[in-house]
C-alpha positions in Angstrom: 0.0 0.0 0.0 1.2 3.5 -0.8 -0.1 7.1 -1.2 -0.5 8.7 -4.6 -1.7 12.2 -4.2 -4.9 12.1 -2.2 -5.4 8.4 -2.7 -4.0 5.4 -1.0 -3.3 2.7 -3.6 -3.4 -0.9 -2.8 -2.7 -3.8 -5.2 -5.3 -6.5 -4.7 -4.7 -10.0 -6.0 -7.9 -11.8 -6.9 -6.5 -14.8 -8.4 -3.3 -16.2 -10.0 -3.5 -13.9 -13.0 -5.9 -11.2 -11.8 -4.3 -8.2 -10.0 -6.3 -5.0 -9.6 -5.5 -1.6 -8.2 -7.8 -0.4 -5.5 -8.0 3.3 -4.7 -8.9 4.4 -1.2 -9.4 8.0 -0.4 -7.1 9.6 2.2 -8.6 9.8 5.6 -9.7 13.3 6.5 -7.8 13.5 9.8 -4.2 12.2 10.1 -2.9 11.8 13.6 0.7 12.6 12.6 2.4 14.5 9.9 5.7 13.3 8.6 8.7 15.6 9.1 9.0 16.1 5.4 5.4 17.2 5.1 5.8 19.7 8.0 8.7 21.4 6.2 6.5 21.8 3.1 3.5 23.3 4.7 3.9 27.0 5.6 3.1 27.9 9.2 1.6 31.3 9.6 4.3 33.7 10.9 3.7 34.6 14.5 4.3 38.1 15.7 8.1 38.5 16.0 9.5 38.9 19.5 12.8 40.5 20.6 14.6 37.1 20.4 13.9 37.1 16.7 16.5 39.8 16.2 20.2 39.6 16.1 21.9 41.5 19.0 24.9 43.6 17.8 28.0 44.3 19.8 27.9 48.0 18.9 28.6 50.5 21.6 25.4 52.5 22.4 26.1 56.2 23.2 23.8 57.4 26.0 22.5 60.2 23.8 22.2 58.2 20.5 18.4 58.3 20.1 18.3 62.1 20.6 21.3 62.5 18.4 19.4 60.6 15.6 16.5 63.0 16.1 14.2 60.7 18.0 11.6 62.8 19.8 9.4 60.0 21.1 9.3 58.3 24.5 8.9 54.6 23.6 11.2 51.8 24.8 11.9 50.5 21.3 12.8 52.6 18.3 14.1 51.6 14.9 16.4 53.5 12.5 16.8 53.1 8.8 17.3 55.0 5.5 14.5 55.4 2.9 15.4 55.8 -0.7 14.3 58.6 -3.0 14.5 61.1 -1.6 17.2 59.7 0.6 15.8 60.1 4.1 17.0 59.0 7.4 14.0 57.9 9.5 12.9 56.4 12.8 9.9 54.3 13.7 8.5 53.5 17.2 5.3 51.7 18.2 3.2 54.8 17.5 4.7 56.7 14.6 7.3 56.8 11.9 9.0 60.1 11.0 11.9 61.3 8.9 14.8 62.8 10.8 16.9 65.8 9.9 19.9 64.1 11.6 21.1 62.0 8.7 24.6 63.4 9.1 24.7 62.1 12.7 23.7 58.6 11.4 26.5 58.7 8.9 29.0 59.7 11.5 27.9 56.8 13.7 27.5 54.2 11.0 30.9 55.0 9.4 32.8 55.1 12.7 35.6 52.4 13.0 33.9 50.8 16.1 30.5 50.6 14.4 31.0 50.1 10.7 32.3 46.5 10.9 29.0 45.4 12.6 26.7 47.2 10.1 28.5 46.7 6.8 26.8 43.3 6.2 23.3 44.7 6.5 21.2 46.7 4.2 19.8 49.5 6.4 18.8 51.4 3.3 20.2 54.1 1.0 20.9 54.4 -2.7 18.1 53.1 -4.8 17.0 50.3 -2.5 14.8 50.4 0.6 16.1 49.1 3.9 16.0 45.3 4.1 16.9 45.5 7.8 16.2 48.0 10.5 18.5 48.9 13.4 16.4 48.5 16.5 17.3 50.1 19.8 16.2 48.8 23.1 16.4 52.0 25.1 16.2 50.2 28.5 18.9 47.6 27.9 20.9 50.1 25.8 21.3 47.5 23.1 21.2 47.6 19.3 19.6 44.7 17.4 19.0 44.1 13.7 16.2 42.4 12.0 14.2 42.3 8.7 12.4 45.5 8.1 8.9 43.9 8.0 9.6 41.9 11.2 10.9 44.9 13.1 7.8 46.9 12.0 5.5 44.1 13.1 7.3 43.8 16.4 7.0 47.6 17.0 3.2 47.4 16.2 2.8 44.5 18.8 4.8 45.8 21.8 2.9 47.2 24.7 3.0 50.9 25.2 6.0 51.5 27.4 6.7 55.2 28.1 10.2 56.3 29.0 10.8 59.7 30.3 11.7 62.2 27.6 14.1 65.0 28.4 12.6 67.5 26.0 9.4 68.2 24.2 10.8 67.3 20.8 11.3 70.9 19.7 14.7 72.5 19.3 15.5 76.1 19.7 18.8 75.9 17.8 18.9 75.7 14.0 19.0 72.1 12.8 22.5 72.2 11.3 24.1 73.5 14.5 22.5 70.6 16.4 23.6 68.0 13.9 27.2 69.2 14.0 27.1 69.2 17.8 25.5 65.8 18.0 27.9 64.3 15.4 30.8 65.6 17.5 29.3 64.3 20.7 28.7 60.8 19.2 32.2 60.7 17.6 33.8 61.9 20.9 31.9 59.2 22.9 32.9 56.4 20.5 36.5 57.5 20.5 36.6 57.8 24.3 35.2 54.3 24.7 38.0 53.1 22.3 40.7 54.1 24.7 
């Protein structure tokens, strides 16, 4: 007896020279599924959790989210580049916004202590959208990386955790002055940690 599609086939011998094929339909409920069959059938993707993302050994400056222009107060925030127009952006569980702090991102991403960890990921730029997003856990002060759609799904699913925000998200200084100062602060912190 063997399976052929949805039918179980059995060769039935009725006499010395009379062999017939008997087709039996597959039972509706199978109590076990073979390992091979389990690999073939797609299982709906559950909501990603923090363990679905790869932790990175990148130093996390204490002011990095503010330096990247993040004005929210959520525990988790993701950073990435959008193509055309090239736009550095952040996304938390409640909103996604472009940031005027792209130069700070470049200072950070190209630093000798950070670049080796990021160079193998597509965090966006050029003509392509980001395949991965850089996720910051603001409580553990840890960067993680994950597929853009999975990080976005994770951010939509996390409970609303509010962390204190130092400012109201508005700056009194012109944007370019702040970017230069934040870039210098990030570079200085990374260099200081290097020694």
